[in-house]
C-alpha positions in Angstrom: 24.7 1.0 2.0 25.1 -2.6 2.9 29.1 -2.9 3.7 28.4 -6.9 3.4 25.8 -9.0 1.0 25.6 -12.6 0.2 24.2 -13.5 -2.6 23.0 -17.5 -2.2 22.1 -20.4 -4.7 22.3 -18.7 -7.7 23.6 -19.9 -11.0 26.5 -17.8 -11.8 27.6 -16.9 -15.4 31.3 -16.6 -15.5 33.5 -16.3 -18.3 34.3 -19.6 -18.3 31.1 -20.9 -17.7 27.8 -21.2 -15.1 28.5 -22.6 -12.2 25.8 -23.4 -8.9 26.5 -21.3 -6.1 27.2 -17.9 -4.1 28.5 -15.0 -4.0 29.8 -12.6 -1.3 30.1 -9.3 -1.5 32.3 -7.0 0.6 32.7 -3.1 0.4 31.7 -2.9 -2.9 33.7 -5.7 -4.4 33.1 -9.4 -5.0 35.6 -11.2 -2.5 34.0 -15.0 -2.7 32.7 -16.9 -5.8 32.0 -20.5 -3.7 29.6 -23.6 -4.2 29.9 -23.9 -0.2 27.9 -21.5 2.4 30.2 -19.2 3.4 31.7 -19.2 6.7 30.9 -15.4 7.2 27.9 -13.4 7.9 26.1 -10.7 5.9 24.4 -7.2 6.6 22.4 -8.8 3.7 21.2 -12.1 1.7 19.7 -12.3 -1.3 18.3 -15.9 -2.1 18.4 -16.2 -6.3 17.0 -19.8 -6.0 16.5 -20.5 -9.8 17.7 -17.1 -11.0 20.8 -16.6 -13.3 23.3 -14.0 -11.7 25.3 -12.0 -14.4 27.6 -9.6 -15.1 25.9 -6.2 -15.4 25.1 -5.0 -18.4 27.4 -2.2 -19.9 25.6 -0.1 -22.2 28.2 2.7 -24.3 26.2 3.8 -26.8 22.6 5.4 -25.8 21.2 8.9 -26.1 18.6 8.6 -23.5 15.9 6.7 -22.1 12.2 7.4 -20.0 12.1 10.8 -21.7 15.3 11.9 -20.6 18.0 13.0 -23.3 21.6 13.6 -23.3 21.9 16.7 -25.3 17.9 17.7 -25.4 17.5 17.3 -21.6 13.9 16.1 -20.1 10.7 15.8 -23.3 7.4 16.3 -22.3 4.8 14.4 -23.9 2.1 16.8 -24.0 4.0 20.1 -25.1 6.7 17.9 -27.5 9.4 19.9 -26.4 12.6 19.0 -24.5 13.4 21.6 -21.4 17.2 21.7 -20.0 16.9 24.2 -17.1 19.3 22.9 -14.5 16.8 21.7 -12.4 14.5 19.5 -14.6 17.9 18.1 -16.5 19.5 17.1 -13.4 16.1 16.0 -12.1 15.5 13.8 -15.2 18.7 12.6 -15.6 18.9 10.8 -11.8 15.9 9.6 -13.5 17.0 8.4 -16.4 19.9 6.0 -14.6 17.4 4.8 -12.5 15.7 3.4 -15.7 18.6 2.0 -17.1 19.2 0.0 -13.7 16.0 -1.2 -14.3 17.0 -2.9 -17.6 19.9 -4.6 -16.2 22.6 -1.8 -16.8 25.1 -1.0 -14.3 27.4 1.0 -16.6 26.3 3.2 -19.0 28.4 6.0 -21.6 25.5 8.5 -22.9 26.2 10.0 -26.3 25.2 12.9 -27.8 24.1 14.3 -30.8 25.5 17.1 -33.2 24.3 20.4 -31.6 25.3 23.8 -30.6 28.4 23.6 -28.9 26.8 26.2 -26.1 24.1 23.4 -25.6 27.0 20.6 -25.6 29.0 22.8 -23.0 26.4 23.5 -20.9 24.9 19.7 -20.7 27.9 18.5 -20.0 28.7 20.8 -17.1 25.4 19.6 -15.4 26.6 16.0 -15.9 30.0 16.7 -14.4 28.0 18.6 -11.5 25.6 15.2 -11.0 28.4 13.3 -11.3 30.8 14.7 -9.0 27.8 15.8 -6.6 27.5 13.8 -2.9 24.3 11.8 -2.1 23.5 10.4 -5.4 24.7 7.1 -5.2 24.7 3.7 -6.6 22.9 6.1 -9.6 26.0 8.5 -10.3 28.0 5.1 -10.4 25.7 4.4 -13.5 27.2 7.0 -15.2 30.3 5.9 -16.8 31.3 8.8 -18.9 30.0 10.7 -22.0 30.5 9.9 -26.1 30.3 12.1 -28.4 28.7 11.3 -31.4 27.9 13.7 -33.8 30.1 16.8 -33.5 33.0 15.8 -35.7 31.1 14.1 -38.6 31.5 15.5 -42.2 28.9 14.2 -45.2 25.1 15.0 -45.4 24.7 11.8 -47.1 25.9 9.8 -43.8 24.2 12.4 -41.6 21.8 9.7 -40.1 19.8 12.0 -37.4 22.1 14.5 -36.7 21.9 18.2 -38.1 25.0 18.9 -40.5 24.7 22.8 -39.1 26.5 21.5 -36.1 29.2 19.6 -37.8 32.6 20.6 -37.0 35.8 19.6 -38.3 38.1 17.6 -35.7 39.8 19.8 -33.5 42.3 19.8 -30.5 41.2 22.5 -29.3 37.3 22.1 -29.6 37.8 18.5 -28.0 39.8 20.3 -24.7 36.9 22.4 -24.4 34.3 19.9 -24.3 36.7 17.8 -22.1 37.1 20.7 -19.6 33.2 21.2 -19.7 32.9 17.9 -17.9 35.8 17.8 -16.4 37.2 14.8 -17.9 34.1 12.7 -18.4 34.2 12.3 -22.3 35.7 8.3 -23.0 34.2 7.4 -26.4 34.9 10.2 -29.5 33.5 9.6 -32.8 35.9 10.9 -35.7 35.4 10.0 -39.3 38.4 9.6 -41.1 37.3 11.6 -44.4 38.3 14.7 -42.5 41.9 13.2 -43.3 44.9 15.7 -41.8 42.4 16.8 -38.8 40.8 13.9 -37.9 44.4 11.8 -38.2 45.5 14.3 -35.1 43.1 14.2 -33.5 42.9 10.4 -33.3 46.6 10.5 -32.1 46.0 13.0 -29.5 43.0 11.3 -27.8 44.7 7.7 -28.0 47.4 9.1 -25.9 44.6 9.7 -23.2 43.3 6.9 -23.6 40.2 7.6 -25.2 38.5 5.4 -27.8 38.3 6.9 -30.6 35.7 5.5 -33.0 34.4 6.1 -36.7 30.6 5.8 -38.0 28.0 8.2 -40.3 31.3 7.6 -42.9 32.0 7.4 -46.1 35.9 6.7 -45.9 37.5 4.5 -48.3 39.6 1.4 -47.0 42.7 3.5 -47.2 41.4 6.2 -45.2 40.2 4.6 -42.2 43.4 2.1 -42.5 45.3 5.3 -41.6 43.2 6.1 -38.7 43.3 3.3 -37.4 47.3 3.1 -37.3 46.4 6.3 -35.3 44.4 5.0 -32.8 41.1 4.4 -33.9 39.4 0.9 -32.6 35.5 1.1 -32.8 33.3 1.1 -35.5 30.4 2.9 -34.6 27.1 1.3 -34.6 28.1 -1.0 -37.3 26.2 -1.7 -40.5 23.4 0.8 -39.2 22.5 2.8 -42.1 25.5 5.7 -43.0 29.0 3.8 -43.1 30.3 3.4 -46.2 31.1 -0.2 -48.3 32.7 -1.1 -51.3 33.4 -4.3 -53.2 35.8 -2.6 -55.7 39.6 -3.2 -55.4 39.6 0.2 -55.5 40.8 2.5 -52.2 40.9 -0.9 -49.9 37.4 -0.6 -50.3 35.3 0.7 -48.1 35.2 1.5 -44.4 33.0 -2.1 -43.5 35.5 -4.0 -45.8 38.5 -2.5 -43.2 36.5 -2.9 -39.9 36.1 -6.8 -40.7 39.5 -7.0 -42.1 41.1 -5.3 -39.2 41.9 -7.9 -36.0 42.3 -4.6 -33.5 38.9 -2.8 -34.6 35.8 -3.5 -32.1 32.6 -3.3 -33.4 29.3 -2.0 -31.8 25.9 -3.0 -33.3 21.9 -2.2 -32.4 21.1 -5.5 -31.7 17.2 -4.7 -31.9 16.4 -6.5 -35.4 15.7 -3.8 -37.0 18.6 -1.4 -37.5 21.1 -4.7 -38.3 19.3 -8.3 -39.5 19.4 -10.9 -37.2 21.9 -12.6 -40.1 23.7 -9.9 -40.2 24.6 -9.7 -37.0 25.7 -13.5 -36.7 27.4 -13.1 -40.1 29.6 -9.9 -38.0 30.0 -12.1 -35.1 31.4 -15.2 -36.8 33.6 -12.8 -39.3 35.3 -10.9 -36.1 34.6 -13.3 -33.1 33.0 -12.9 -30.1 35.7 -10.9 -28.4 35.1 -7.6 -30.7 31.8 -7.7 -30.8 29.6 -4.9 -28.7 25.8 -5.2 -28.3 24.4 -1.4 -27.4 21.0 -0.1 -27.8 21.7 3.3 -29.3 18.0 4.5 -27.8 16.9 7.5 -28.0 14.3 9.6 -24.9 11.8 7.5 -26.6 13.2 4.2 -24.9 10.0 3.0 -22.4 7.5 6.1 -23.2 4.0 5.5 -24.3 1.6 7.1 -26.7 4.8 8.8 -28.6 4.1 9.1 -32.4 6.2 11.9 -33.5 9.1 14.4 -31.9 11.3 16.6 -33.1 15.4 17.0 -32.0 17.9 20.1 -33.6 15.4 20.2 -36.6 15.0 16.4 -37.2 11.9 15.2 -37.5 11.3 11.4 -36.4 8.3 9.2 -35.9 7.6 6.1 -34.2 7.1 3.2 -36.4 3.4 1.7 -36.9 4.4 -1.4 -35.1 5.8 0.9 -32.2 9.2 -1.2 -32.0 11.7 1.3 -33.6 11.7 4.8 -34.5 12.1 6.6 -38.5 13.2 10.1 -39.7 9.9 11.5 -40.8 10.6 12.9 -44.0 13.3 9.2 -45.1 11.2 6.7 -43.6 13.9 4.1 -44.8 16.4 5.7 -42.4 16.3 4.8 -39.0 16.2 7.7 -35.8 18.2 5.8 -32.8 16.0 2.7 -31.1 13.5 2.3 -28.4 16.0 -0.8 -27.3 16.6 -1.7 -23.7 19.5 -3.7 -22.8 17.3 -6.5 -21.3 16.0 -6.6 -24.7 19.3 -7.0 -26.4 20.4 -9.9 -24.3 17.0 -11.8 -24.9 17.5 -11.2 -28.5 21.2 -12.3 -28.8 20.5 -15.3 -26.5 17.7 -16.2 -28.9 19.8 -15.8 -32.0 22.5 -18.1 -30.8 20.5 -20.6 -29.7 18.4 -20.9 -33.1 19.4 -22.0 -37.0 19.4 -19.0 -38.6 20.6 -18.7 -42.3 23.8 -15.9 -42.8 24.0 -13.5 -45.7 27.7 -14.1 -45.8 27.4 -17.5 -44.5 25.0 -20.2 -45.5 24.0 -20.9 -41.9 25.0 -20.3 -38.2 24.2 -23.4 -36.7 22.5 -23.1 -32.9 24.9 -23.3 -29.5 24.0 -25.1 -26.7 21.8 -22.8 -24.3 24.9 -22.5 -21.4 27.6 -21.8 -23.8 25.2 -19.1 -26.1 24.7 -17.6 -22.6 28.3 -17.1 -21.7 28.8 -15.1 -25.0 25.9 -13.3 -24.9 27.4 -11.9 -21.2 30.7 -11.3 -23.4 28.5 -9.0 -25.5 26.8 -6.9 -23.3 29.0 -6.8 -20.1 32.6 -8.0 -21.0 33.5 -6.5 -24.3 32.0 -3.3 -23.6 34.4 -2.7 -20.8 37.3 -3.9 -22.7 37.0 -1.2 -25.2 36.7 1.3 -22.4 39.8 0.0 -20.1 37.4 -0.8 -17.1 38.1 -4.7 -17.5 41.8 -5.2 -16.1 42.1 -1.7 -14.6 41.7 0.0 -11.0 38.1 0.4 -11.5 37.1 -3.2 -12.7 33.8 -4.4 -14.2 32.4 -6.3 -17.2 32.5 -9.9 -15.4 31.8 -11.7 -12.0 35.4 -12.4 -10.7 36.8 -12.1 -7.5 38.0 -8.8 -6.9 36.0 -7.1 -9.5 33.1 -4.7 -8.5 30.3 -6.1 -7.5 27.9 -5.2 -10.6 26.0 -7.5 -10.8 22.2 -8.5 -12.1 20.3 -11.6 -10.8 17.4 -12.3 -13.5 14.7 -14.3 -14.8 15.3 -16.2 -17.9 12.7 -17.8 -19.3 11.5 -19.3 -23.4 8.3 -19.1 -25.0 7.6 -19.7 -29.2 9.5 -16.5 -29.4 12.8 -17.4 -28.3 14.2 -16.0 -24.6 13.5 -13.5 -22.4 15.5 -12.0 -19.6 13.7 -10.3 -16.6 15.9 -8.1 -14.2 14.8 -9.2 -10.6 17.5 -7.6 -8.9 20.7 -5.4 -9.8 23.7 -4.1 -7.5 25.9 -1.2 -8.5 29.2 -1.5 -6.7 27.8 -3.6 -3.7 25.0 -1.0 -3.3 20.9 -2.8 -4.0 19.2 -0.8 -6.1 15.4 -0.1 -5.6 
């Protein structure tokens, strides 16, 4: 690891705007942001001429990438099977984290499907072993924790791509079993409010421990959802995507969607591939919630960055790749989608394109385009700052999510080009806690 790096001549995307200049990194942290040539020498120099220097992306909701699935392990395209023996799993996890960095990601929270509890405990032990191993930097620094999505869900009609056989009533004891298996790596838990008392008890318990409580795949009424918010619920799981209840009636406080939109404390995560949620709804949500409360996610599956995949099966749920190759479907419910094949570089490109074009809304008549620089700063917030804030790592000891003096040097150097389809961000170099990745 180089103790000091200087990035020269770049267009630096800060929380307040874009500045032309240089960044000095020392011992993994940003120590200078200056328009002048730094007086100190460095172990490494990177010329970022005509490139943008952005905070590394943080994907807080992703099941896997490049053949790796958190819950199932390594996918073999030839056999159509997943393999999760310890050696195969750890090797595949390491490769997946490298693939994430190639898409501009410097921190990722890996997300579990509903699965047999022993399977979850086993793979959580593997992840803990990897995270606490030696000699895995910078890749293990990319691993920001675990997100339990499927275990505490309830309703069949809101299951999405999860198998209801593996749903469990919220339980502090069960959560502790899972958390002990991974030595404290769980950072986010999906708990649907319709479980009522058991859900409220677990939400309250986790909030005290500063674990993010989320709710999605839910048909909770507005009243049920509000009770959960009062106990500490703060994140709406893949907002507007498929299984989230909505009600235009005045009864019971509306549904989950209405309560989320009306509650300032609630963050929303949105899959921004343009398929799970139409771009009009994405922009409507941003306008209603504000740029500070929206988080871009991929919800990517193992199928992201895999060629020639057509059909697959995970825990008894069959999926297939769409005819245009851009999204995944549940095989026997083709109007319902199965995770995504989105990556964060594409997510960033989509948002930047949408924000800089006039787009008709659904709840709002028109979304006027922003100037490029303003749109760039706001897109960086959705992909980096906001996920860091919900995880509690934006203003903390382990700070990330923006380019500011004193923060971890989690940095993406990228080229941004424009064509008829919109903007395209292409990662060039990625730095994780001051270490240049391959």
